[in-house]
Residue, then its C-alpha position, 0 to 999 in steps of 0.5 A: m434556275a437559281k433553285a436548280a443550281g443551288v445558288a442565289a438568283s443574284t449569282v445566276s444574274l452575275v453569271m449570265n451578264k458576265k459581271g462581278y466575281v463568281s468562282d469557277a465552281t459556282r459558274k460551272k454549277v449555273e451553266a450545268a443547270m442552264e444546259k439541263l433545263n435547256y435555258i435560253p437567256s432573254e436578250v432583251a432582259r439582259n440588255l435592259a440590265l446592262n443598259r445596252t442593245n448591242t445594236i448600231g444604227v447605220i444611215m446611208p443613202s442607198v444600198s444599191h449604189p456600189f460604193f455604199g453597198e460595199v460600205i454597208e456590207e463591210i460595216e455589218t461584217a465588222l459589227y458582227n466581229y465585235n458582237y454587235k448587230m446592225m440596223l440599217c436605214c437607207t434615206q433615199h426614198k424614206r422621208n422619216g427614216e433618219p429622224t426615226f433612227v435618231d429618236m431611237l438613239k435618244r430612247r436608247t433602243m440602239d447604242g450608237i449611229i454611224m451616219g453617212a447619208h447625204s441629208i441636207d438638213v442635219s440639225l436633228y444631230a445638234n446637241l446629241t449626247q449619245p455616240v454618233i460617228a460620221f462616215d465621210r460627211y460633215i455634220n457638226d463640230q462635235i461629231p467626228i468623221v471617218h474618211c479616206d484621205h481625199s486630198l492625197g487621192g486628188k493628188m494621185a489622180a492629178e499626177v495620172f493625168l499629168q503623166h499622160g499629157c492631158q490638156h483638158v480634164v472634166e471632173i464629174v463631181g457630187y452635189q456641192g450642197i452637201r458638206t463632205p470631205a470627199h469634195e477635197f478629192h476634186a478640189t485638190a486634183a483641179e488645183q494641181l492640174r490648173n497649176s500645171g496649165v491643164r484646163v479643168d471643167v466641172a460637171e455637177l451631179p444632182w442631189n442624191a443621184f444614184n440612178y444610172q440613167i442620171y449618170s448616163a445623161v450627165a455623160q452625154k451632156l459632157f461629151a456634147q459640151y466639151s468636144h476636146v476633152d481628153g481626161i475625165l475624173g469621177a466616181d465609178l458609175s460616172i466613169a462607167a457611163c462615160m465609157h459607154v458614151a465614148a464607145a457609142t461615139g467612136i472615141r477610143v479609150p485610152e488612146e484618145l480619152k483617159l478615164l479615171a474613177y474614184d472609189g474603185t468598187a467592183v464596178t471598175r473590175m467588170g467588163s473587158q476593159p477594167i477601169t483605172a481607179v483611185r481605190q478608197p480602202i472601204a473595208e478598212l474604213a468600215e472597220l475603223a468606223v465600227s471600232k470607233i463607235v464601239k469604243m465610244v459606246n464603251g466609254e473608251q479612247d481610240n487614238r487611231p487616226w480618223t483617215i486612211a490613205p487611198k491606193m491606185l488600182p491599175g486598169a486599162t482606161v489610162 
């Protein structure tokens, strides 16, 4: 290549790696030689020279769950726009997947990790010096978190039930053994409702509950236990399951029962009765996470806030 272009091998390296000063005339000579020889640069060799892989590891619980499926898709798109590739690990059915990804990061076979899994033991992230960002999860005090403003979302949800005169609201919450900012949503909603004299009960999902049969079983138990419930708050699939159970038992929505979902994925738009939801800004959160991790990899500062406000998504269940 250098011989064909009539330049030194180091000059060819500067052109291919886009580092250092090379005159326009010399650059054009190298590019012309590459085209003539049909030369395709080795991505592996280039990355080794730059000490980069242009790959970000993304760790999430499940790709089949609507919320995480949308998050993963948006993260992949955002990474593509930054000229990065995504390597995905879904932890629900992989015992060693997460430790393997962390080990790859330590060995510099990826540049950083966006971690949003519901792992109970997060000790493997202790003392990491490589770039890691948490997505809606507490890992440790050194790892920053991108997340929705769940406290604001909880206030929005409580106001909806109060506006419609609900007296007994049941919250279907995620497993409380996981430390996540998302718990603020339910805690804030419950506090505001109780302060206004509304009865609030809680139904907790099992750990890593992403199977619709689990949501259906929790919904059936909820209706059997709380016969006078007039409002239910939960993630999209939980509320979808409650809609089915309500319809099967002759409970009219929204006349007798108000249903409000949190996440606002495409699930809430399906069927003849769209579900009213507090919508997490998934695309914006994904882009923010990617922007943050890329800047960390490049040693740059990103002064944007780490939280984004949710929005109310109109529907027909409240």
